[in-house]
C-alpha positions in Angstrom: 0.1 0.0 -0.1 1.2 3.8 -0.7 0.5 6.4 1.8 1.3 10.3 1.0 2.8 12.3 4.1 1.3 16.0 4.0 4.2 17.4 6.6 6.6 20.7 6.6 8.1 19.9 9.7 11.5 17.6 7.9 12.0 15.5 10.9 9.1 14.2 11.8 8.4 13.6 8.0 11.7 10.9 8.0 10.5 9.9 11.7 7.6 9.4 9.7 9.0 7.7 6.0 11.2 5.4 8.4 8.7 3.6 10.7 6.3 3.2 7.2 8.4 1.6 5.6 9.7 -0.6 7.5 5.6 -1.5 8.5 5.7 -2.4 4.9 4.7 0.5 3.3 5.4 2.5 0.5 5.1 6.8 1.2 5.8 9.4 -0.5 6.2 13.3 1.4 4.5 16.8 0.1 6.5 19.7 1.9 3.2 22.1 1.5 -0.3 22.2 0.2 1.6 22.7 -3.5 2.4 19.3 -3.9 0.4 17.9 -1.6 -2.2 19.0 -4.6 0.2 17.6 -7.0 0.7 14.5 -5.8 -2.4 13.6 -4.7 -3.3 14.7 -8.4 -1.0 11.8 -10.3 -1.0 9.5 -7.1 -3.6 6.1 -6.6 -3.0 6.8 -2.4 -4.2 4.5 0.1 -4.2 7.0 2.4 -3.0 10.1 3.3 -2.0 11.6 7.0 -2.6 15.4 7.3 -0.9 18.5 8.9 -2.8 21.0 9.6 -0.4 24.2 9.7 1.1 24.1 6.7 2.3 26.6 4.0 0.1 27.9 1.5 -2.9 26.6 2.5 -3.7 24.8 5.8 -4.6 21.5 6.3 -8.8 21.9 6.6 -9.1 23.5 3.5 -7.1 20.4 1.0 -9.5 17.4 3.0 -12.4 20.1 1.7 -11.4 20.6 -1.6 -10.3 16.7 -2.0 -13.7 15.2 -0.1 -15.6 17.9 -2.9 -14.2 16.8 -6.1 -14.9 13.1 -4.8 -11.8 11.5 -3.0 -12.5 8.6 -0.6 -9.0 8.0 0.5 -8.9 8.0 3.5 -6.9 11.3 5.5 -6.1 11.2 9.4 -5.0 14.5 10.4 -1.5 14.7 12.5 -1.2 18.1 14.2 -0.6 20.0 17.5 -4.2 21.5 17.3 -6.1 19.9 20.5 -8.5 22.0 20.9 -12.2 20.2 20.6 -13.5 23.1 18.2 -9.8 22.2 15.7 -10.7 18.0 15.6 -14.9 18.4 15.3 -13.6 20.9 12.4 -11.6 18.0 11.1 -13.8 15.9 11.2 -16.5 17.8 9.4 -14.8 19.0 6.3 -14.1 14.6 5.3 -11.5 13.6 7.7 -11.2 10.8 8.8 -8.7 10.7 11.6 -7.9 12.9 14.2 -4.1 12.5 16.4 -2.7 15.0 18.2 1.5 15.8 17.9 2.7 14.5 19.8 1.5 11.0 19.2 3.3 7.1 20.2 3.8 5.7 16.4 2.3 2.7 17.4 -1.2 4.6 18.3 -0.5 5.7 14.6 0.4 3.3 13.1 -3.2 1.1 14.8 -5.1 3.9 13.4 -3.9 3.5 10.3 -4.6 -0.4 10.0 -8.6 0.6 11.5 -8.9 3.4 9.0 -7.3 1.0 5.8 -10.2 -1.9 7.4 -13.0 1.0 7.9 -12.4 2.3 4.1 -12.0 -1.0 2.5 -13.0 -5.0 2.2 -9.8 -6.6 4.4 -8.8 -10.3 2.6 -8.5 -12.9 5.6 -5.2 -11.8 7.3 -3.6 -14.6 6.1 -4.0 -15.6 2.1 -3.2 -19.0 0.9 -2.4 -19.8 -1.8 -2.0 -23.8 -2.4 1.6 -23.8 0.0 2.2 -20.2 -0.2 0.8 -17.7 3.0 1.3 -14.1 3.0 0.6 -13.6 6.7 -0.5 -9.7 6.2 -0.3 -8.8 10.0 3.3 -10.3 10.6 4.7 -8.7 7.0 6.0 -12.4 6.5 5.6 -15.0 4.2 5.7 -18.9 4.3 6.3 -21.5 1.3 5.3 -25.1 2.3 5.0 -24.4 6.3 8.7 -22.5 6.3 9.6 -19.1 6.1 10.9 -17.3 3.3 14.0 -14.8 3.5 12.4 -11.4 1.9 13.5 -8.2 2.1 10.7 -5.2 3.1 10.5 -4.7 -1.1 9.7 -7.1 -1.9 7.6 -8.1 0.6 6.0 -5.1 0.0 5.6 -6.9 -3.8 4.2 -10.1 -3.1 1.4 -8.7 -1.1 -0.3 -6.6 -3.4 0.0 -9.6 -6.2 -1.3 -12.0 -3.2 -4.5 -9.3 -2.8 -4.8 -9.5 -6.5 -3.9 -12.6 -6.4 -5.1 -14.4 -10.1 -6.0 -11.2 -11.5 -3.0 -9.2 -14.3 -1.4 -6.1 -12.1 0.1 -4.0 -15.0 4.5 -3.3 -14.2 2.7 0.6 -14.9 0.1 -0.7 -11.6 2.8 -2.0 -9.4 5.1 0.7 -9.6 2.7 3.0 -8.3 1.0 1.8 -5.6 4.1 -1.2 -4.1 7.1 2.4 -4.9 7.6 5.8 -3.9 7.5 8.3 -6.9 9.8 10.8 -8.1 11.9 8.4 -10.6 10.2 7.3 -14.0 9.8 3.9 -14.2 11.7 3.6 -17.0 14.1 1.2 -15.8 13.9 -2.8 -15.0 13.6 -2.3 -11.6 9.9 -3.6 -11.4 10.7 -7.0 -13.2 14.5 -7.6 -11.5 11.8 -7.8 -7.7 9.6 -10.4 -9.8 13.0 -12.3 -10.3 13.9 -12.3 -7.1 10.1 -13.7 -6.4 10.6 -16.1 -8.7 13.8 -17.1 -7.0 12.7 -17.6 -3.7 9.1 -19.0 -4.7 9.6 -20.8 -7.7 9.3 -19.8 -11.0 6.0 -21.0 -12.2 3.9 -19.3 -9.0 4.0 -16.0 -11.1 3.6 -15.8 -15.0 4.3 -13.0 -17.1 1.8 -12.4 -19.5 3.5 -10.1 -22.7 2.4 -6.7 -22.2 -0.1 -6.7 -20.1 2.1 -8.0 -16.6 2.2 -10.5 -13.8 -0.4 -12.6 -12.6 0.1 -14.8 -9.3 -1.5 -17.7 -9.3 -3.3 -18.7 -6.6 -3.1 -22.5 -6.5 0.5 -24.3 -5.3 1.4 -22.8 -9.7 2.1 -26.1 -10.5 0.6 -28.3 -13.4 -0.1 -27.6 -16.9 -0.9 -24.0 -17.8 -4.1 -22.6 -19.5 -3.7 -22.3 -23.4 -6.1 -19.7 -23.6 -3.4 -17.5 -21.1 0.0 -18.6 -22.2 2.8 -16.6 -20.5 6.9 -16.2 -20.5 8.0 -16.7 -17.0 11.5 -15.8 -18.0 
């Protein structure tokens, strides 16, 4: 999943990015309202962490505008403004949650997960694909009951594919949801990480449909391939 942090205090933004990346999320940062608007226009985020006091327009204005435009992405306000009137205003303008600084990172993660559960249909904590099990709570995978040694990025890619198992996912979509923004997906970085996963999970499990993208099989990846969906697993 990919988040946007809208925060003008560099140390706070860096702290949040580090912590959320370790939790298995891809994170973009916007330092002011203009950057936030550009990011939301270009990217499809799963959740937005929004400061109120920003250079340019404040977070309340941004939230109101995004909701009026039809944006349904969960928005959590992170702010030092702790008056009841501020909390009420933020929620009435379309915020889904309101957390006052300073806050516990553990509480933030709990609130993030709660908001994600409310906003999208959540699959079971464990996704079973034959002998491959993806544990979305513990951020790990097992194959035949044995742990699979995955880097954070490899796990993010696997989890996204697992959520969309049996569906062809394009390289552009993988880039958009698994990697941070800022670089064009014109390199073979997605292909490289797919190869890493194949080496650890088996080459038959992730299929390549030429000109379309990748498909994670929802079985054990063995057996005959359907003639109608020839793939290139190189």
